[in-house]
C-alpha positions as CSV (number, residue, x, y, z in Angstrom):
1,M,13.0,0.9,-1.1
2,I,11.4,-2.4,-2.1
3,R,14.5,-4.4,-1.2
4,Y,14.1,-3.1,2.4
5,L,10.5,-4.3,2.5
6,L,11.1,-7.8,1.2
7,P,12.6,-9.0,4.6
8,V,9.4,-7.7,6.3
9,L,7.2,-9.8,3.9
10,G,9.5,-12.8,4.5
11,A,9.1,-12.5,8.3
12,A,5.4,-12.2,7.9
13,S,5.2,-15.3,5.8
14,V,7.1,-17.3,8.4
15,A,4.7,-16.0,11.1
16,I,1.7,-17.0,9.0
17,A,3.2,-20.4,7.8
18,P,1.2,-22.5,10.3
19,A,-2.0,-21.4,8.5
20,Q,-1.0,-23.4,5.4
21,A,-3.5,-26.1,6.3
22,Q,-6.4,-23.7,6.3
23,E,-9.2,-24.3,3.8
24,A,-10.3,-21.7,1.3
25,G,-12.3,-18.8,2.7
26,A,-9.5,-17.4,4.8
27,F,-9.6,-13.8,3.6
28,G,-13.1,-12.6,4.7
29,G,-14.0,-10.5,7.7
30,F,-13.1,-7.2,9.3
31,K,-9.4,-6.1,9.3
32,L,-7.7,-3.5,11.3
33,G,-4.0,-2.6,10.7
34,V,-1.0,-0.3,11.0
35,V,0.6,1.1,7.8
36,A,4.2,2.1,7.3
37,G,6.3,2.7,4.2
38,Y,7.9,5.0,1.6
39,D,6.3,8.1,0.1
40,K,7.6,9.8,-3.0
41,A,5.8,12.9,-4.1
42,T,6.1,14.8,-7.4
43,L,5.5,18.5,-7.7
44,E,5.1,20.0,-11.2
45,Y,4.9,23.7,-12.0
46,A,5.4,25.1,-15.5
47,D,8.6,23.5,-16.7
48,L,9.7,22.5,-13.2
49,D,9.4,18.9,-12.1
50,T,10.8,17.9,-8.7
51,N,10.5,14.9,-6.4
52,E,10.9,14.5,-2.7
53,D,10.4,11.5,-0.5
54,G,9.6,10.7,3.2
55,V,8.2,8.2,5.6
56,L,4.6,7.1,5.4
57,Y,2.6,6.0,8.5
58,G,-1.0,5.5,9.4
59,V,-3.8,3.1,10.2
60,S,-6.3,1.1,8.0
61,A,-9.6,-0.7,8.4
62,G,-11.7,-2.7,6.0
63,Y,-14.1,-5.5,5.4
64,D,-13.6,-8.3,2.8
65,M,-16.0,-10.8,1.4
66,D,-14.4,-14.1,0.4
67,L,-16.4,-15.5,-2.5
68,G,-14.0,-18.5,-2.9
69,S,-12.6,-17.7,-6.4
70,A,-12.4,-14.0,-5.7
71,V,-12.3,-11.6,-2.8
72,I,-14.0,-8.1,-2.8
73,G,-13.8,-5.5,-0.1
74,L,-14.0,-2.0,1.2
75,E,-11.0,-0.2,2.7
76,L,-10.5,2.9,4.7
77,E,-7.1,4.5,5.5
78,A,-5.8,7.5,7.4
79,S,-2.1,8.3,7.0
80,D,0.4,11.0,7.3
81,S,3.8,11.7,5.7
82,A,7.0,13.5,6.4
83,T,7.4,14.6,2.8
84,K,8.0,18.3,2.2
85,W,10.2,20.4,-0.1
86,R,11.0,23.9,-1.4
87,V,11.5,25.0,-5.0
88,T,13.5,28.2,-5.5
89,D,13.8,30.3,-8.7
90,A,17.5,31.2,-9.1
91,D,16.7,34.2,-11.3
92,F,14.1,36.0,-9.1
93,G,15.0,34.6,-5.7
94,D,11.4,33.7,-4.8
95,S,10.4,30.2,-3.6
96,I,7.5,27.9,-3.2
97,A,7.3,25.4,-0.3
98,L,4.9,22.5,0.1
99,A,4.4,20.2,3.1
100,L,2.1,17.2,2.9
101,G,-0.1,16.3,5.8
102,R,-2.8,13.8,6.6
103,D,-4.3,11.7,3.8
104,L,-7.7,10.1,3.9
105,Y,-8.6,7.2,1.6
106,V,-11.7,5.2,0.9
107,G,-11.9,2.6,-1.9
108,A,-12.6,-0.9,-3.0
109,R,-10.3,-3.8,-3.8
110,I,-10.7,-7.1,-5.6
111,G,-8.3,-10.1,-5.2
112,I,-7.6,-13.5,-6.5
113,P,-6.5,-16.2,-4.0
114,V,-3.3,-17.9,-5.1
115,T,-3.2,-20.3,-2.2
116,S,-5.3,-20.7,0.9
117,N,-3.5,-17.9,2.6
118,L,-2.0,-15.8,-0.2
119,L,-3.9,-13.2,-2.1
120,I,-3.0,-11.0,-5.0
121,Y,-5.2,-7.9,-5.3
122,A,-5.9,-4.6,-7.1
123,K,-7.4,-1.5,-5.5
124,G,-8.8,1.9,-6.4
125,G,-10.7,4.8,-4.8
126,Y,-10.9,8.4,-3.6
127,T,-8.1,10.1,-1.6
128,N,-8.1,13.5,0.1
129,A,-4.8,15.0,1.3
130,R,-4.0,18.1,3.3
131,A,-1.2,20.3,2.1
132,K,0.4,23.6,3.3
133,L,1.6,25.9,0.5
134,S,4.0,28.8,1.3
135,Y,5.3,31.5,-1.0
136,D,8.3,33.7,-0.3
137,D,9.1,36.5,-2.7
138,G,12.6,36.8,-1.4
139,E,12.1,40.3,-0.2
140,G,10.3,39.7,3.0
141,L,6.8,38.9,1.8
142,V,5.7,35.4,2.9
143,I,2.2,34.0,2.2
144,S,1.1,30.6,3.4
145,D,-2.2,28.7,3.1
146,S,-3.4,25.2,4.1
147,D,-5.9,23.3,1.9
148,T,-7.2,19.9,1.1
149,L,-6.6,18.2,-2.3
150,D,-9.1,15.7,-3.9
151,G,-7.7,12.9,-5.9
152,W,-7.8,9.3,-7.0
153,R,-5.7,6.3,-6.1
154,L,-4.8,3.0,-7.9
155,G,-2.7,0.2,-6.6
156,G,-2.1,-3.4,-6.0
157,G,-0.3,-5.9,-3.8
158,V,-0.1,-9.2,-2.1
159,E,-1.6,-10.3,1.3
160,L,-0.8,-13.1,3.6
161,T,-3.4,-14.2,6.3
162,N,-4.0,-16.7,9.1
163,A,-7.0,-17.1,11.4
164,N,-6.3,-13.9,13.4
165,H,-3.7,-11.8,11.5
166,F,-2.8,-10.4,8.1
167,A,0.2,-8.8,6.4
168,R,0.4,-7.1,3.0
169,V,2.8,-5.3,0.8
170,E,1.4,-2.9,-1.9
171,Y,2.3,-0.2,-4.4
172,R,-0.1,2.7,-5.0
173,Y,-0.2,5.8,-7.2
174,S,-2.2,8.9,-6.2
175,D,-3.0,11.9,-8.4
176,Y,-4.4,15.1,-6.8
177,G,-4.6,17.2,-10.0
178,N,-3.8,20.9,-9.8
179,Y,-3.6,22.8,-6.5
180,K,-6.2,25.6,-6.2
181,D,-6.0,28.5,-3.8
182,G,-9.3,30.3,-3.2
183,G,-10.7,28.6,-6.4
184,V,-7.8,29.9,-8.5
185,D,-5.6,27.4,-10.2
186,T,-2.0,27.9,-9.1
187,G,-0.5,25.7,-11.9
188,L,1.0,23.4,-9.3
189,S,0.1,19.7,-9.8
190,L,0.8,16.9,-7.2
191,S,1.1,13.2,-7.5
192,R,2.7,10.5,-5.3
193,Q,3.9,7.0,-5.4
194,Q,4.1,4.9,-2.3
195,V,5.2,1.4,-1.2
196,S,3.6,0.3,2.0
197,V,3.6,-2.5,4.5
198,T,0.4,-3.2,6.5
199,G,0.0,-5.6,9.3
200,G,-2.8,-6.2,11.8
201,F,-5.7,-8.2,13.1
202,R,-8.7,-10.1,11.5
203,F,-12.0,-10.3,13.2
């Protein structure tokens, strides 16, 4: 997936190239952007470990303070994903299906300017995802339930900026722990890895 994102970053760097003459301090201010990328989710249950992937899309907003030698900021993101899958027990014929929905994130990031318009950063924070879990016993009984999952996210990436725009590519890992239904631990655990591209405006 990363090889498909590299041309996007290259195009962004060409678009931002006129900003090379900018002085330090180019990373501060409010930022509003659109997110797109790759979402790979891992579902673990007992001895089963399965992965599915899909498209990630959403919006982000944040504020950065440029301290010269470092950049610190707050970030918000609302995203959704097309990732979903079904796990079937060949012996008993029952199955579990899980579909991932909207994901809300709030966190902080800290970065080090490499040049006047290139930033390398790390991030971390809280994430809350909606998931729909369905169980089919294979004999006509189907039970489904939607719930939200609390978790944490760590990641990092690179950002290019000019006076009015920014573009970034990042990797992030999110862990939502075990899925609980009505306070009862189902034994299902969920994590996801994502590679995203974000582009937008600076204010």
